[in-house]
N, C-alpha and C positions, 0 to 999 in steps of 0.2 A: 578109056583109062588115061590116055594122053590129055584129054580135055580136063579130067579131074586134076591132073598134075599141074596144068596151067592155071586152073581156077582156084586151086587149094589155098594159096595165100589170101586171095580176095574173100573166099568163103570164111576163112579163119578170122580175119579182122572184122568182117561184117557181123558174124555171130558172136565173136568174143568181145568186141568193143562197141560197134555201132548200135546193135540191138539193145543191150542193157542201158546205154547212155541216152538213147532216144526216149526211153520210158521215164526218165527223171529230169530231162532238160528243162521242163517247164515248172519244176518244183520251186517253192519259195526258198530263197537263199538262207544258208546256215551261217552261223557266226564266223566260222573259219573262212568261208568264201568271201564274206564282206570284209573281213580283216585284211585279206590279201589284196582285194580291190582298193581298200582304204590306203594301203601302202603305195599303190599306183597313183592315187590321188595326191598323197603327200609329196611324191616326186614332182608332180606337176605344179604343186603349190609352192614348193621350196624356191627361195631366191636369196639374194645377199642379205636382205633385211630379216628374213625369218627362215632359217635353214632347219626344216623339220627332220632332216636326215641325220642330224647329230644324235649320237647315242642311239643308233638304229642299226639293226642287222642289214646286211647287203640287200636282201630281198630282190635278187636279180630278175627273177621271173616276172613278178608284177611290175618291176621297173621298165623292162623292155616292152611290156604290153600296155604301158600307160597311155599310148597314143589312142587306144580304143575308147578312152573316156571323152575324146574330142568328137566322136561320131554320135550323131543325134539318133541313136537307136537304143534298145534295151541293152545296157552294158553287161548285165549278168549273162544274157544269152550269148553275146559276143565273146566274152571270156570263156564260157563253156564250149563254144564252137572251136575256139583256138585249141583248148586243151583236148577236145575230141580228136582233132586232126593229129595232134602230138601223140595221143594214145594209139591212134590207128597206125602211124608209122612205127611206133614202139613195138606193137604187136607184129607188124610185118617183119621187122628185123629179128624179133624173137623167133618167128616161124622159120626164117632162114637158118638161124643157128640150130634150132631144134631139128630141122631137116638134115643138116650137116652131121648131127650126132646120131640120129636114128636111121638115116638113109631111107626114109619112107615119107612120101608126101602125105599119105593118109594118116600115118601116126603123128606127123608134125601138125597137121590140121587139127586133129582131135586134141592134142596136147595144148596147142595154142588157144583153142576155144575154151578148154577147161581152165587154163591158167588165167586168161584175161576176162572171161566171164565172171569168175570169182573176184578177180582184182578190181573189176568195175561194179561190184556190188554196192548199192547205195549206202550200206552200212559203212563202207570204206571211202567212197567218193562223194557222198551226199548227192548234190545236184550236178556234179561233173567238173567243178573247178574248186578244189579244196586246198591244194598245196602244190609243191613243185616236184613231186615224186615222178610223174610221168615224163617230164622234160629231161630230168636227170637220167632216168632209165633209158630214154631214147638215145641220149648221147653215149651211154655206156654200151648198149646193145649195138648201136651203129659202129662204135669203135671196135668192139670185139669182132663183129661181122666183117668189117672192112680190113682189119689187120690179120685175122686168122682164118676166115671162112671164105671170103669172096673168091670166085673162080677166075683169078688172073695172076699173072706172075708177080712175085714179091717186089721186083724192081719197079713195077708200074703202080704200086700202091703208095699213096701219099701219107707216109707215116708221120710227117710233121703235122699235117691236118688232123690225123688221128689223135696225136698227143694233145693238140690244141683243144679238140672237142672233149677228150677225156677230162682235161683240167676244168673245162667249163661245167662238166657234170657236177663237180663238187662246189662250184660257185653257185649253182642253182640249189643244191642241197648239201650243205657243208658236212652233214653227218655221214656222207658217203665216202669220206676221205680214206677210211680203212679198206673199204671195198675197192677203191681205186688202186690202193697199194697192192692188193691181191691180184687185181687185173694186170697191173704192171709186172708182177712176178710171173704171171702166166705168159705174158709177151716175152719176158726175159728168157724163159726156158724154151719158147716155141719158135723164136725167130733169131736171125743172125744179130750179132752185137751191133753191127753198123746200122741196121734198121732200128734197133732198140734205141740207139743214141738219137736218131731222128725224132722218135716219140718224145724223148726228154727235151729236145730242142723245142718241140711244139708245146710242151707243158710250160717251159720258161717263156715262150712267146705269149701264151695265154695269161700267165702271171703278170707280165709286163703290161698287157692290154688292160687287165682288170685294175692294176695299180694306177694306171693313167686315168681310167674311168672314175675311180674313187677320188683321185686328186681333183679332177674337173668338177665332179658333181657335189663333193663334200668339202673340199678345200683342205682337209687334214685327215690323218689316219688314227690319231690318238683316241678320238671318241669312238671310232669303229672297233678298235682293239679293246677298249674299255667295255664296250657292250658285249663282246664275245667272251672275254676272259674274266670279267668281274661282275658288272652290273646285272646282266641278264641271268647269269648263274645264280647270283644272290636272289633275284626276283623269283625264278622258278623253284629254287630250293625252298624258299620261304612259303610260296603259295602251294606247291605240289609235293614238296619233299616228303611229308608225312604220309602221302597217299600213293606213292609210287608202287609199293609192293601190292597193295590191295587193287590198284588200277591194273597192274600187270596181270594178276590172276583173273580179275573180272573180265578184262578185255581179251585176254588170251582165250578164255572160255567162249566169249562172244565170237572170236575169230574161228575157233574150231566148230562152233555151232553153225556158222554160215558157210563153211567150206567142207561139209561132211562128204559130199560127192567126190570132191577132189581127194580127200583122205582115203576113200575106198580105192580109188584108182592108184594112188601112190603106194598103198599097201600091196596091191596087186602087182605093181611094177617091182617092188622089193622081192616078192616071191619069185618072179621071173629072173631078177638079177642074181639071186642066190642059186637058183637052179642052173643057171648058165654061166656062173662066175668063171669057171675054168676056161671058157672060150672068149671072154672079153679081153680086148687088147690092153697091154700095159699102159698105153697112152690114155685110154678111156678110164682106166682105174685111177690114174693120177689126176685126171680132170674131175672125176667123181669126188676125190679127196679135196681138191681145191674148192669145189662147190659146197662141200660140207663146211669148210673153213669160212666161206662167204656166208653161209647160213648162220654159223656161230657168230660172226661179226655183226650180222644184221640184227641179232638179239640186243645189241648195244643201242640200236635206235629206240626201242621202247624203254629200255632201262635208263638211258641218259635223258630221255624226254619225259612226257607225261603218260606214256603207255596207252595211247589212244588206239582204237581198233585198227586204223589204217597203218599204224607202225608195224603191226603183225602181218598185214597183207603182203608186205615185201617178201616174206618167206616163200611166196608162191613162185617167184622167179627162179631161184636156184633149185627148188624142189621140182619145178617143171623140167628144167634141164637135166636133172638127175633121172627123171622118168625117161627122157629122150635117150639117155645112155643105156638105161635098162632095156629099152625096146630096140636096141641096135641089132640084136641077133634074131631077125625075123624068121629065117628059114628053120632054125632050131626050135623056135617057139611053136611054129605051125605043126611040128612033128610031136609035140609034147602031149600029155594027157589032159592038159588044161583046156578049158573052153577056148574056142577060137577067139583070140584076144581082140580081133577087129570087130567082131559082132558085139563083144562086151563093151568095147570103147564106144561103138555107135549107140548102143543101148543107153549107156551112162550119159552120153552127150544129149540124146533125145530127151532123157529124163531131166537133165539140167535145163535144157531150153524150155521145157514145159513149165518150169517155175516162173517164166515170164508172164504166165497167165495171172499171176498174183499182182502184177503191176497194172494199174488202171489209170488211164488219163481222166482227168476231171475238168470241170468247167473252170475251176480256179487256175489250172495249169495253162489252159488256152488264154485266159484273161491275162495271166502273168506274162506270157510270151508276147502278147500284143500290146503290152503297156510299157510306156517309157518312164512312167513315174511310179516308183515303188509304193508311194503313199496312197495311190488310187486302187491298189490291189486289195481284194477282200480275202482275208485269211484269219479266221477267228482263232486258229491254233497258235498263231505267232504272238507271243508276249511282246517281243521287240517291236512288232508293227503297231500294236496297240499303244505302247509307250511313245513311239515315234509320232503317231498321229496326235497324241496329247501335247507333245512338245511343239509340234508344228502349229497347233492352234494357239499356243502362247507366244510363238516366235514373232518378233518384230524386226524390221529392217535394222541391220547392223548389230543385232543382238549377238552376244558371245555365249559359249557353251563349254562345259566340261562334264566329265562323268567319272565313275569309279568302276572297278570290276571287269575290265576288258571288254566293255560294250562299245566297240568302235563303230558298230552299225549305226548307232544313234547320230554320229557325226555325218556319215555318208548319206543316210536316208534323208536327213534334214538339210544337207549341204551346209553344215556349219564348218567354217574354216577354224582350225584349232588356234587358240590364243597364242600359244608358244609350245615348244617341245616339252617343257617341264610340266605343263598342265594338261597334257592330252589325257592322261589317266591318273586320277588322284591316288589310287591304290599303288601304282608304280611310283609316283612321286613320294608318297609316304615311306615306302621301303627304301628308295634311293637316297632319301634324306635322313637315313639312320633312325627311322621311326620317330622323328621329332614332330610333335604337334605344332610347336612354335614355328618351325620352318615352313610347314605346310600352310599354317594360318597366314604367315607373311606372304607366301606366294598367292594365296587366294585374295587377300586384301589388296595386294599390288595390282592384280589383274581384274578383279571384280567381275567374274563371268555372270551374265544375266540369268542363266538357267543352269542348274546342276542336277544330274540324276545319279543317285547312289544305288548301286547293286547290293542288295541285302541277302543274296542267295546263300552265302556261306560266311562264317566267322573268319575264315582264312583270308577274306578280302578286306578285313579291317574296317568294315562299314561303321561299327560303333564308334571307333576312334575318329574316323573321318567326319561323321555326323556331329560329334562333339566339337570338332574344329570349326565346322560350318556354323554351328549355333553360337560358338564363342565370338564369331566376328560381329554378331548383332545386326547384320545387314541382310539376312536371308530368313524366309519363312517357308514352312512346309506347305506345298500346294496340294499334293496328293500322295497317298500310300497305295502300294500295289501288292496283291497276293494272287498268284496264278495257280489254278488247279492242275493244268497240264503244261508245265513250263518246258521250253526247249533250251533257252539260254539263261533265263532268269526265273526265279520262283517268287522272289519278293524284291521290292524296290521302293524308293521314296524320291519324289520330285520336289526340288527347292527352286524358288524364284527370288530374285533380288528385290527387296523392298525399295520403293521409290522415296 
């Protein structure tokens, strides 16, 4: 039993994180993954002559990982491995918090596996590096563990460091700011005021560091503030605003479909909670209420964004901790008429792990892992790869490129350096310039990119208007039109080249 207690954190993170991620680490990259790596590349490319960071989100996670692009290895695998280690540590600290709440290594192990196995479902993480969620969760879980759970005297805890790391969590994922406020409220009620003040000092220290970093890397704050509070809001509202409600319902359904085992377990924990409600401590009841508030706040993530499936996956963290509280009264539960919950937990976990049989390695995955050049990979299912290969066949030395419809992969796959910040994405430029065809036409004529690819997957990308602008310049001809039966990022597109 002692060995199980010692090994339970390792078992939890291996089955909850390592196992599901290894099955997808060799998959072809999705658009979100390439977009994040593209931000790393922009950071390296930026200089005094061409600052691509203007009118750009902070993107702290890809920025601090930009050094990976200097290593002559498969960069996608490198980024995925970094995020894998981040997720492993996140699961470890979640386990520690869960154990603190439920007072059982066995329960904490099962809960951590259930939460993180679902959290690392390919539907939510694709190939393992999709966004900054795990690095933010790591900082939050570590902060909570170090400040409230760790078995050491309060005076020996570095609350300034805790405040600093908690602040960084919202720098990596800005939408976590309301969650941070609830976590700070938890600290305020759980520790002495003197220690809480140190957390605030740490937060101000983190703010000062980030402001210094922004000043050095960007040279100004105005463009960053404009991106957060006006331009990007305008862009997302225009592109996705009409579809938020339908996306919310569709992807919430997808989330529920892919977490049904977890849901069974959560319902079971509610039954236990209500049966033993009278014996649960007042502190745990208050904490349960705080977790409900955090869960409610987390619904803002899909509402304020595009309601992607991974936005809903965040619900698993507070729900998992709520389960931990429910299973705190182990001795009472063992005396109840319910099935022995440990056997039920074990059964559900085994059932969950058996689903890994549905994941199969393919020759394409091994080929991708061993390849340093994405264009050498064979993947007939990737529309982006097919387009990229066509563009590469047309590309000449010093050719310039632009695109529309959020297809940043085409830059990175073909190693095109963007002409300037304004022409990275023609859809974005068209919206930012008040939907003015004349302004967009002027930008294109001024820069004269050699190759242009237009994403025609949806009318909301304004492809008809942009094609009209391109044709009105009189210097471009259509080279090829595309229509894909099994699209992942694009269903239709058109390739233009500059006439000599």
